[in-house]
N, C-alpha and C positions, 0 to 999 in steps of 0.2 A: 197581146196584140197578136195575128197572127196576120201574113199572107200567103196565099195559095196561087198557085199557077199551075194550070191544068187540071185542076182539081186535084191536085196529089200533091204538090210541092211546100213544103215548111219553108217560111225564112227564119222567122224570129223564134229562138227555142229556150228553154231554160231547164236544167236538168240537177238532178242530185242522187246519187249512190244512198239509198238508204241504210248504208252497212256504215258509211263515215261520213260528217258531216266537216271533217276536215279537207283542207285543201294536202294532196298528195306532193309526195316531195320525190321527184323523182327527177330522170335526164332526158326523159320523153314525155309531153303533155300532148292527150289528143283529143279535136274537139269535134264530133259529131253533124256539126251543121257551121256552116260559113256564108259570110252573106257582103256583097260588093254591089257599088252601083243603086240607079235608082233611087237614089235617095238614101240609101243605107252603107253604113261603113261598120267593121268592125273591128274592133280596137284589144288587143291584148296583152298583157301584163304579166313579166317574168322575172321573177326575183333570184337572184343566186345565191343559195342558202349553206354553200361551202365556204371553204378557209381559201381557195385560190381563184384567180379568174377563169370565166370559163366562156368559151365561142358557142354563139348561138343562131341558129338559123330555123326559116319557117319553110314548113312543105304544106301545096294544098293540092286538090284533088279535084278538078272543075266536073261536076253533074252534067253538064252538053255531052261532055266528052268521054262520059262515064267513067270517070278517073282516070282516063291517059294523058290528060295534060294540067298545066298548072291556074289558076283560075285569075292569076296577074293582077294581083290586089293591089298594087304599088304601093306598098309600106313604105311608110318614113316613120324614121324611130325618134325616141326623143330617150337621152339616156344613155350608156353606153357609148362604143365609138364602133363605126363603121369599118371593117377593113377590108386590105383589097379583093379578097376570096368573097365577098359579098355578107360575111357575119359579121357580128355583132359582137363587141368582145365585153363582157359587165363583171365589174368590179367585187370582190366578195362582200355581201350584204346589199349591194346595187340593184336596182332594175331598172328595167327599159320597157319602155312603151311601144305599142308598134300600132302606128292608124291606118287604117287601109285607105286609098285616096276617094273612094267614091263615085267615081268618074264611069261615065257607059249606063247602057242596060244592067239590069237585073243579073247577078249572077249568085249561083250557088252551089255549093257545097261544102267538104269536109276538109278538116287541115292537121297539120301538128307541129309544134314548136320543139326544136332537136337542142341537148346542150352534148359536145362531143367528150366532156368529159364532167365530173361534180354531179351537182344536184343544182333543181330549182324547183321554184313552185311557180304558178303561172294561172290564170283566170283571162276569160275571157268575154267582150261586152258588145253588144249591137245595137246600133241607135237608128235611128229614122230621123229624118228631117222633110221640113216640106221645102218648098220652093226657096224659099223666104231665110230657109238658113235654121226655123227654130223648130229645135228638138221636140217631135212628138212621143216618141216612146225609148227609154232605154232598157237593156236587160242583162245582167251580169250571169255566167253558169262556171263551174270550173270543169277540169279535163273529167275524161269518161277513162276507165279502165276497160281492158281489152275482156272481152267477157265471151265465154261461150253458153252460159245461159242466164235469164233475168227474169224476172215477172213484175208487172206494175199496174195498181189501179188503174179500173175505167169505170167514166163518168160521161153517160151521154143523156143530155136533156135536151130536145128541141124546144121545150116547153121557156126554158131559160137560155136559150143560144149557149149552148153549153157541149162540148166534146175534149176528148181524150186524144193528143196525137205525139206521135215519137217519129226520130229519124234515127236510122243503123247506116253506119259505115263499113265496106269491106276491108280489114287489117290485116288482108289472107294472098299467098300467091296463088290462090284456085277458087274457084265457085263456092261460097257457101250456102248451103242448103237449111233453110230453115222452117221450123215447125211451130207455128204459133198455136196456141189454143186456147179458147175463149171462156170461163166458166161463170155462171152468174152467184149471188149470195148466197145461194143453197150448196156451192160446189159442182154443180150439174155442168158438164160442158156443152155450152152452147152452139160452138163455131171450132172445128180444126181447120187453117188455112196451111198449104205450105209455100213458101217465099223463096227466093232465090235472090242471091247478091255476089254478082262478080267483082272478082280483084280489081279494089279501089274504088269501088262504085258505091253509089248513093242512094239511099231509099226514104223517102218523106210521108207518113199518112196519117190521116183523123182514123179512128176507128168507124165512123158513119160511113166513110165513102171504103175503109178498108172489107168492114162485115157483110155480105148479102143479108138483108131482111133481118138488121140489125132494130130493135125496139127504139121507138122514138125516148123512151124512157130505160135507162138498162146503167144500173152498176153492178160490176164483177171484178173479175183480176185474168189478166191476161199474160199467158206464161210462154215464154220463146226458149227456144233450145236449138243451137247451131252446131255443125260439124268443124267450122271454122269460126278464128275469133273475130267479134263486133263490138263493133266502138258504137254507144247508143246515147240516147237523149231523150226525153218525156215532158210535156207539157200537157197543162190543162187551159182552155179557153174557156170564158166563160161572159157572156155580153159584152164583146170586145175587150176585155181585159185580161191578160197574161200572165200566168203563175209556174212555178218551177214543179215539177212533179217530181216526188223522190221512187227510185224504182229501187226491188230488191235485187243485190246479190246473188246469185248462181255461183257457177262455176267460171273462175278464170280462166283466161288462155293461160296457157305454160309456155314459158321462153325455152324450154328442153322442146318440144313441139315446133323444130323451124318451119315446118310446112304453114305453119298458123300465122306469119307473120310475113309482109310484105317485105322485098331486096332491102327495100331502104329503111328498114329498121336496123339494119346490121352495116349500112355503107351508105354510100355517097348517093343522093337522089337528084343529079342536076336537071332530070326534066321537070320535075314540081318544085321546084327549089324557087320562092319567090325574090324579087329583086329588093332591097332594102337601099331607103334611102336617108339622108339625115336633116330632111327639109319638109317639113308639114305643107301638103300642099293644102290651097283654100278648101273650103266646101264648093261643090261645084250645084250649079243652079239646074233644076229638072223642071221638068212639066206637068213630073204626076202628081195629083192633087188627093191630099189624104186629109182627113178629119180625124182630130182626138177623136178616141172611144166608138167612129163607125164602123162598125165592122163589115159591114156590106159594102163601103167604101173600099174598104183594106182589102177584102178578098180580091176585087173587079182590079187593083193595082198591079198583081204582078204579071210575070209574062214570064214565058219558058225558057 
């Protein structure tokens, strides 16, 4: 299932790096897509894999402000203990589940789970509910590494209502200049497009809307390269259903390249820090009407 807003906004996505089917064990986990409101919630799971308690925080970047502010998702936590500074302490081997409040109109962006020390594994789940609170769709995704290059298979078929989409987030202190090269099954270049992503900004597209003149039936591979670190997500939408799409990891962003990471990667980030509560809010009622599997209705449901 997908939602488009203004013809360019991916709301629910699923992703998996081709290089590894395992969830990474790290102190930070980045998700190139987060969503809240308009019938949607984001649920984050974090498990402490170390031998000492860790303090966890969540940073988000609102697409509407080009990443300048937090999404204000109103996370409530189950498991762990909320501290006075707004972080959540997770015991060794323990798990915390963070659920956004689903309130208000649709908000889209990207985000990150942080641990001040130690290591954790983390996953995200996106849920869509109708006005009566009935779950219409749910998609789980692992986190994304920071990459300088990657490639992903592209499958487009108008006759089967199929297209490939991706989302990028800028994990940099400056503008990322990206080159996307699309090749067909024979390896021939069909299109080369320059893309640009500002610091902490977010971009989401389907190839049918990104590439001018893309044939109604097309199979190939898209190659991305960037001069700054990116976080990535990819999906395949077909006949109103959604599948996670693996991508091929190219060059990882190196920690030694300081400019490849935003200032918040190495310190506190109060501007983007989400407030975390210890009580889960009831699912909000919404006037948006959606039908399971009806791609046309779902596409009209998004708002910018």
